[in-house]
Every structure is written in structure tokens, then in C-alpha cells.
N, C-alpha and C positions, 0 to 999 in steps of 0.2 A: 105631562101632556094629556089633555082630555081626548078621549077616543073620537068623539064627534067632531072636534076641531081637526084632527088628523084626517078623518074621512072627508070632510069638506075640502080641505086643502088638496088631498089626493084626487078628488073628483076634478078639481080645477086643473091640476097638473095633467091628468089623463086627457082632458080636453085640449090643453096646449100641445100635447104630443100629437094628437090627431090633426090639429090645425097645421102644425109644423111638418109632420112626416106622413100624413095620410091616415085614412080611417082604418087601415088594416093593422096599425101599430097598437098593440095592447101592452100596457105597463101596469105594474103593481108596486107597492111600497118597497119591495126588495129588488126591483129591476135596476141593473147597473148598465152603464154605457156600453161595455163590451158584450152585452147580451143581445143587443139589437143592431142588426146590420145597417138599418136606416139612420141610426144615431151617429152620423159622421160629422165632420167639422162644419159643413155647410148647414145641415139640419140642426146642429147644436145652436148655431147663430139664429136660425129661424125660430127655434124654441125660445131663445132668450128674447127675441123681438116680440113674440106673442105674449110672453109673461110681462115684459116691461110695459107694453102697451095696455094690456088688460088690467094690470094691477098698479099702474102708475109707479113703477119701480125704476130706480136708476142703479144699475149694477156696475161695479168696477171691473176692469179686465181681469184682475186677480180673482174676484168672485166668480166671474163667468168661467174662467179656466178651471176652477176647483170643482165645479158642479159635474159630478160624474155618476150620480145615482139619483133615482127618484126620491129616495129618503132625504138626501141633501137638499134637493129642490123644495120638497115639502117643508123641511125645517127652516129653510131660508124664508119662504113665504110666511110661515107662522111667526117667525121672529120679526119680520117687517110689518106685519099686521098688528102687532102688539098683543 
């Protein structure tokens, strides 16, 4: 993985978190779901909606349920962008 591609995807993910959970939420590449109290089931869906809308993604329920870290989200975005 190229570092600049990771940085670009991470910046997108950080924006999605702010849109879905509020400006006070700060995430990094190693952030996991259990580390952020705001990352509950409702905000998880808000996050998915933001991602799907902005990136024109269609995620399956299985994919949505498996996303439990910022790294997983970044890797998913990178894999879908080619």
C-alpha cells in the first residue's frame, strides 16, 4: 500500500466520522469501534450512509457488520477505488 493513498483514504474516513458522529470525534488508523463511545449501532449506520453516499459504494450487510476499525474502513475504501 502506498502511504499517500492511505493518508488520503484516512482523511476521507476522518471526515465521515465527523459528519456521522460530530466534530469532537477524532480517529486515527488504529482506532477501533470499542475505543469510541459515540461509535454505537446507530452512528455506525450513519457512518455507512455517509461513506456510501460520498463514494457511491454499495455495501452488503455482511460487510457493514464486519467494519469495526478505521483500518478496516480505509482498506475497504482503497479496495473499492481500485
